[in-house]
Every structure is written in C-alpha cells, then in structure tokens.
C-alpha positions as CSV (number, residue, x, y, z in Angstrom):
1,M,6.5,42.9,25.0
2,P,7.9,39.9,26.9
3,E,6.0,38.8,29.9
4,P,7.3,40.0,33.3
5,H,9.5,37.6,35.2
6,E,7.7,36.1,38.2
7,P,10.1,34.7,40.7
8,E,7.5,32.6,42.4
9,G,6.7,30.8,39.2
10,A,10.3,30.3,38.3
11,I,11.1,28.0,41.3
12,A,10.4,24.3,40.9
13,G,11.1,21.5,43.3
14,T,13.8,19.1,42.4
15,G,12.0,16.1,44.0
16,M,14.9,15.8,46.6
17,G,14.0,18.6,49.0
18,G,15.7,21.4,47.1
19,A,14.8,23.9,44.3
20,M,16.3,25.2,41.1
21,D,15.7,28.3,39.0
22,L,13.7,27.8,35.8
23,A,11.9,29.9,33.3
24,A,8.2,30.3,34.0
25,S,7.2,28.2,31.0
26,E,9.7,25.5,31.9
27,A,8.5,25.4,35.5
28,T,4.9,25.1,34.4
29,S,5.8,22.2,32.0
30,L,7.6,20.4,34.7
31,E,4.7,20.7,37.1
32,K,2.4,19.1,34.5
33,T,4.8,16.3,34.0
34,A,5.1,15.7,37.7
35,G,1.4,15.2,38.1
36,G,-0.2,18.7,38.1
37,P,-3.9,19.4,37.4
38,E,-3.3,18.8,33.7
39,S,-1.3,15.6,34.0
40,T,-2.5,12.6,32.0
41,G,-2.2,10.3,35.0
42,P,0.1,7.5,35.9
43,Q,1.9,5.5,33.3
44,D,0.3,2.4,31.9
45,K,1.2,-0.8,33.6
46,P,3.5,-3.1,31.7
47,R,1.7,-5.8,29.8
48,S,2.3,-9.5,30.6
49,L,3.0,-12.3,28.2
50,W,-0.6,-13.4,28.3
51,S,-2.1,-10.0,27.5
52,D,0.3,-9.5,24.6
53,A,-0.5,-13.0,23.3
54,W,-4.2,-12.3,23.5
55,R,-3.8,-9.0,21.7
56,D,-1.9,-10.8,18.9
57,L,-4.4,-13.6,18.7
58,R,-7.3,-11.3,18.2
59,R,-5.5,-9.8,15.2
60,N,-4.5,-13.1,13.7
61,P,-7.0,-14.3,10.9
62,V,-5.7,-17.9,11.3
63,F,-6.7,-17.9,14.9
64,I,-10.1,-16.4,14.2
65,L,-10.9,-18.8,11.4
66,S,-9.8,-21.9,13.3
67,G,-11.5,-20.7,16.4
68,L,-14.9,-20.3,14.6
69,V,-14.5,-23.8,13.1
70,I,-13.8,-25.2,16.6
71,L,-16.7,-23.4,18.2
72,F,-19.0,-24.8,15.6
73,L,-17.6,-28.3,16.2
74,V,-18.1,-27.9,19.9
75,F,-21.7,-26.7,19.3
76,I,-22.7,-29.7,17.1
77,S,-20.9,-32.0,19.6
78,L,-23.1,-30.8,22.4
79,W,-26.3,-30.4,20.4
80,P,-26.1,-32.4,17.2
81,S,-29.9,-32.6,16.9
82,A,-29.9,-28.8,16.4
83,I,-28.8,-29.3,12.8
84,A,-29.4,-33.0,12.1
85,S,-32.8,-34.6,12.7
86,G,-33.2,-38.3,13.0
87,S,-31.0,-41.0,14.5
88,P,-27.6,-41.9,13.2
89,L,-28.4,-45.6,13.8
90,K,-31.6,-45.6,11.7
91,C,-30.8,-47.3,8.4
92,D,-32.8,-48.5,5.4
93,L,-31.1,-51.0,3.2
94,S,-33.4,-50.1,0.3
95,K,-31.7,-46.8,0.1
96,A,-28.1,-48.1,0.3
97,Q,-25.5,-46.2,-1.7
98,Q,-28.0,-43.7,-3.0
99,G,-26.8,-40.1,-3.6
100,S,-28.1,-36.8,-2.4
101,Q,-31.8,-36.4,-1.9
102,P,-34.1,-33.7,-0.4
103,G,-33.6,-33.8,3.3
104,H,-30.5,-36.0,3.0
105,P,-27.9,-33.8,1.3
106,F,-25.0,-36.3,1.8
107,G,-26.8,-39.3,0.6
108,Y,-26.7,-42.8,2.1
109,D,-23.9,-45.2,2.9
110,G,-23.6,-48.9,2.2
111,Q,-26.0,-49.8,5.0
112,G,-28.6,-47.2,4.0
113,C,-27.7,-44.9,6.9
114,D,-28.0,-41.1,6.4
115,V,-24.4,-39.9,5.8
116,Y,-25.2,-36.3,6.9
117,T,-26.6,-37.4,10.3
118,R,-23.7,-39.8,11.0
119,T,-21.2,-37.1,10.0
120,V,-22.7,-34.6,12.4
121,Y,-23.0,-37.1,15.3
122,G,-19.4,-38.3,14.6
123,A,-18.1,-34.9,15.7
124,R,-19.1,-35.6,19.3
125,T,-16.8,-38.7,19.5
126,S,-13.9,-36.9,17.9
127,V,-14.1,-33.8,20.0
128,T,-14.6,-35.8,23.2
129,V,-11.6,-38.1,22.6
130,G,-9.4,-35.2,21.5
131,V,-10.2,-32.9,24.4
132,C,-10.1,-35.6,27.2
133,A,-6.9,-37.2,25.8
134,T,-5.2,-33.8,25.6
135,L,-6.3,-32.8,29.2
136,G,-5.0,-36.1,30.5
137,V,-1.7,-36.0,28.7
138,A,-1.1,-32.4,29.6
139,L,-1.9,-32.9,33.3
140,L,0.1,-36.1,33.7
141,G,3.0,-35.0,31.6
142,S,3.2,-31.5,33.2
143,V,3.2,-32.9,36.8
144,L,5.8,-35.6,36.2
145,G,8.0,-33.4,34.0
146,G,7.7,-30.4,36.2
147,L,8.7,-32.3,39.3
148,A,11.6,-34.0,37.6
149,G,12.9,-30.7,36.3
150,F,12.5,-28.9,39.6
151,F,14.1,-31.5,41.9
152,G,16.5,-33.1,39.4
153,G,18.8,-35.8,40.7
154,V,17.9,-39.5,40.6
155,W,14.2,-38.8,40.0
156,D,15.0,-36.8,36.9
157,S,17.3,-39.7,35.6
158,I,14.6,-42.3,36.3
159,L,11.9,-40.3,34.5
160,S,14.2,-39.7,31.5
161,R,14.8,-43.4,31.1
162,I,11.1,-44.2,31.4
163,T,10.2,-41.6,28.7
164,D,12.9,-43.2,26.4
165,I,11.1,-46.5,26.7
166,F,7.7,-45.0,25.8
167,F,9.2,-43.1,22.9
168,A,10.4,-46.5,21.5
169,I,6.8,-47.9,21.3
170,P,5.2,-47.2,17.9
171,V,1.8,-45.5,18.6
172,V,-0.3,-47.4,16.0
173,L,1.3,-50.7,16.7
174,G,0.9,-50.2,20.4
175,G,-2.8,-49.4,19.9
176,L,-3.3,-52.6,17.8
177,V,-1.8,-54.6,20.6
178,L,-3.3,-53.0,23.7
179,L,-6.8,-52.2,22.4
180,S,-7.3,-55.5,20.6
181,V,-7.9,-57.2,24.0
182,V,-10.4,-54.5,25.2
183,T,-14.0,-55.4,25.0
184,S,-15.5,-52.1,26.1
185,N,-17.3,-50.1,23.4
186,T,-16.8,-46.7,25.0
187,V,-14.3,-43.9,24.3
188,W,-12.5,-44.3,27.6
189,P,-10.1,-47.2,26.6
190,V,-9.0,-45.2,23.6
191,I,-8.5,-42.1,25.7
192,G,-6.6,-44.1,28.3
193,F,-4.3,-45.5,25.6
194,M,-3.6,-42.0,24.2
195,V,-2.7,-40.7,27.7
196,L,-0.5,-43.7,28.4
197,L,1.6,-43.2,25.3
198,G,1.2,-39.4,24.9
199,W,2.5,-38.1,28.3
200,P,6.3,-38.5,27.6
201,Q,6.3,-35.7,25.0
202,I,4.6,-33.2,27.3
203,S,6.8,-34.4,30.1
204,R,10.0,-33.5,28.2
205,I,8.6,-30.1,27.3
206,A,7.6,-29.3,30.8
207,R,10.9,-30.6,32.3
208,G,12.9,-28.3,30.0
209,S,10.7,-25.3,30.6
210,V,10.9,-25.7,34.4
211,I,14.7,-26.1,34.3
212,T,15.0,-22.9,32.3
213,V,12.6,-20.9,34.5
214,K,14.0,-22.0,37.9
215,Q,17.4,-20.5,37.0
216,N,15.9,-17.0,36.8
217,D,16.7,-14.4,39.4
218,F,13.2,-14.0,40.8
219,V,13.1,-17.8,41.6
220,Q,16.5,-17.6,43.4
221,A,15.2,-14.5,45.3
222,A,12.1,-16.4,46.4
223,R,14.3,-19.3,47.5
224,A,16.6,-16.9,49.5
225,L,13.5,-15.4,51.2
226,G,12.6,-18.8,52.5
227,A,9.7,-19.7,50.1
228,S,8.8,-23.4,50.2
229,N,9.1,-25.7,47.2
230,S,5.4,-25.9,46.7
231,R,5.1,-22.1,46.7
232,M,7.9,-21.7,44.2
233,L,6.4,-24.3,41.9
234,L,2.8,-22.9,42.0
235,R,3.4,-19.2,42.3
236,H,6.7,-18.5,40.5
237,I,7.7,-21.4,38.2
238,A,4.4,-22.9,36.9
239,P,2.9,-19.7,35.5
240,N,6.1,-18.9,33.6
241,A,6.7,-22.4,32.4
242,V,3.3,-23.4,31.2
243,A,3.3,-21.6,27.8
244,P,5.3,-24.3,25.9
245,V,3.0,-27.0,27.3
246,I,-0.1,-25.2,26.1
247,V,1.3,-24.8,22.6
248,V,2.3,-28.5,22.2
249,A,-0.9,-29.7,23.8
250,T,-3.1,-27.6,21.4
251,I,-1.3,-28.9,18.4
252,A,-1.4,-32.5,19.7
253,L,-5.2,-32.3,20.1
254,G,-5.7,-32.5,16.4
255,T,-3.3,-35.5,16.3
256,Y,-5.3,-37.4,18.9
257,I,-8.5,-36.9,16.8
258,A,-6.7,-38.3,13.8
259,L,-5.3,-41.2,15.9
260,E,-8.8,-42.1,17.1
261,A,-10.1,-42.2,13.6
262,T,-7.1,-44.4,12.5
263,L,-7.6,-46.9,15.3
264,S,-11.4,-47.0,14.6
265,Y,-10.6,-47.5,10.9
266,L,-8.4,-50.5,11.8
267,G,-11.1,-52.0,14.0
268,V,-9.4,-51.7,17.4
269,G,-10.7,-48.3,18.5
270,L,-14.5,-47.6,18.7
271,K,-16.7,-50.3,17.2
272,P,-20.3,-50.3,15.9
273,P,-22.9,-49.3,16.9
274,S,-20.7,-46.3,18.1
275,V,-20.7,-43.4,15.7
276,S,-17.2,-42.3,14.6
277,W,-15.7,-40.9,11.5
278,G,-13.1,-43.6,11.5
279,I,-15.8,-46.3,11.5
280,D,-17.7,-44.6,8.6
281,I,-14.5,-44.3,6.6
282,S,-13.7,-47.9,7.1
283,A,-17.3,-49.0,6.2
284,A,-17.3,-46.8,3.0
285,S,-13.9,-47.8,1.7
286,P,-15.1,-51.0,-0.2
287,Y,-17.8,-48.9,-2.0
288,I,-15.6,-46.0,-3.0
289,R,-16.3,-46.6,-6.7
290,N,-20.1,-47.0,-6.4
291,A,-20.7,-44.5,-3.5
292,P,-17.8,-42.1,-3.1
293,H,-19.9,-39.6,-1.2
294,A,-20.1,-42.0,1.7
295,L,-16.3,-41.8,2.0
296,L,-15.7,-38.2,1.1
297,W,-18.0,-36.5,3.6
298,P,-16.7,-38.1,6.8
299,S,-13.1,-37.9,5.5
300,G,-13.6,-34.2,4.7
301,A,-15.0,-33.5,8.2
302,L,-12.1,-35.3,9.8
303,A,-9.5,-33.4,7.7
304,I,-11.1,-30.0,8.5
305,T,-11.3,-30.7,12.2
306,V,-7.6,-31.8,12.4
307,L,-6.5,-28.8,10.3
308,A,-8.5,-26.4,12.5
309,F,-6.8,-27.6,15.7
310,I,-3.4,-27.6,14.1
311,M,-3.9,-24.0,12.8
312,L,-5.1,-23.0,16.3
313,G,-1.9,-24.5,17.8
314,D,0.3,-22.7,15.3
315,A,-1.4,-19.4,16.1
316,V,-1.0,-19.9,19.8
317,R,2.7,-20.8,19.3
318,D,3.4,-17.7,17.3
319,A,1.6,-15.5,20.0
320,L,3.4,-17.1,23.0
321,D,6.9,-17.3,21.5
322,P,8.9,-14.2,22.6
323,K,11.5,-14.8,19.9
324,L,8.9,-13.9,17.2
325,R,8.1,-10.5,18.7
C-alpha cells in the first residue's frame, strides 16, 4: 500500500521566505541538497592556476625525470665530496691520459687529473652560474618590463629602444669582448655579463604579460576603488603576470649553463685553476684521439644538465599554459 501523505513533510521552503507543495520524497531530497544532516558539505573551492599546474606537473613523467636529475645536480654541487673523494686539483703527470682504473672510473686527463672528480666538482660551477644568472635576469627584466608595461608612455618607448640595442649584440662576441679585459677568476664577472645581456628577453615577456593583465576587469575595479599603483602591481597584476616569466626563465637556465661552458672553452670565462666543464672540454680537445674519455665525460655531464633544465622548462610551460588545458 502507498505511504500515507504527510502534509508537514510535503512543505519545503523556497529559500525566499515562501513555501511550495512537494511530495514527501522530493521534500526530503531537497532538504539534503540544501544542507540537511546527510548533506555532503559545501562545494569544493575553485582551483587556482598554480594548484592546477602543480597537479599536472606531478603527473608528468618529463617533470619527474628532469626534477630528479636537477636534485642530484644540486646535491653534488653542495656536497661534492659525498660521492667524489680527493681534490680536483690534485694531478699526477705519470698517469696522464690513462683510462679507467679501480677507484678512478673515468680515467685521467692530459694533466693526470682524475676526470671523475673534476666532473663532479664541475657541477658546482655550472649550477651556481645558471641559478644566479637566471635569478638576476628574471629580477631585473621583470621589474623593468613590468613597470614599462604598467605605466606605458615615454618610459615604455625608452625601454623598448634600449632592449633593441641589447638584442643587436651577439652574445658570444659580446662575451669575448667584455670578459677578455676582466682579470678576476671568480664566477661573478660571468654572471654579471649574462645578466647584462639576458634581461631584455625577460623584460619583453614581462611587459607584454603586464599589458595583458592590466586590461582585465578586476584590475579596473581595483583602480576604481582607489587602489594605489603599488597595490595594483603587487596584489593584482604581478601574481597573474608572472607565469610566462617563470617559464622563460626556467628554459633560459639551461642556456646560461651552456653559455658559461662556451665562454670557458674559449678562454674568456672561468680560467684555471677553477674547475669547470668548459675548461675540461677545452683542455681535452687536443687529445681526443689518444684520450677520448677525458672529453666525453664532461661533455656528457654538460649535455645532460642542459637537457634536464630545458625539459623542466617545457614541462612548466605546458602546465602553466591555459591554452593547452
């Protein structure tokens, strides 16, 4: 037999101060949906671009593989003695160009230095130059490009002409000219040169991103409510315009590592007794027929490092690009 009709259970609130007649089962279902005792709770909050990007990155095997390689490089850069005993500057000419031996898996170079030890210690130089140059380029380029894109006018025109001048300077030729007069044997002149010639690219990216974001309705609403320029830049524009800068900077990091090796190979970057993959590749080039191992190991380490950072940048780009979703 059908259940008796219960008037008190057939009345449900409309949410606007009134009521409407419903069947008992429909009224019960509506009460659950409206937040009754068996309700599942409030709806999930909408995810942001960064949370979506992190979710995609965790599922991307390219990001995982490149991230593991980079973590290993950072580890040996901070603690190279953990996997390589001895000094990279200790050499024995009696063992010059000898191949792999117990305790020395990569053999010896033309000066009798342990190739394995020098390859491990060379990661410190490459990672230091790449990270510091990328941070400097990203900071300088983002500030100048962001301000030019936000204020526009004459400052935007001046910055655009300055970046055109820097784009016209060949990077390697500029390094040969500028670093040939530097006598310091540290990484800082090389980092300073990369920042000097690298910021225009980031500046263009930041400028275009800021111009796009400042036209959005939420920025116009903040301006109408009386928000200051600094508040709009820091609270509304910068968080929404920084994604393209992060992508370009991550990919450029690998390029800066390769550039440091190139300049060191040409003799204008780091110089002995500094330990660098570029220096080792340059020193091993004349002996490639007699001792190819002295050239292949530092070259392979350089190639893997650059590839890892480029792969990381590609994964970050795919995760942060809304058009690919």
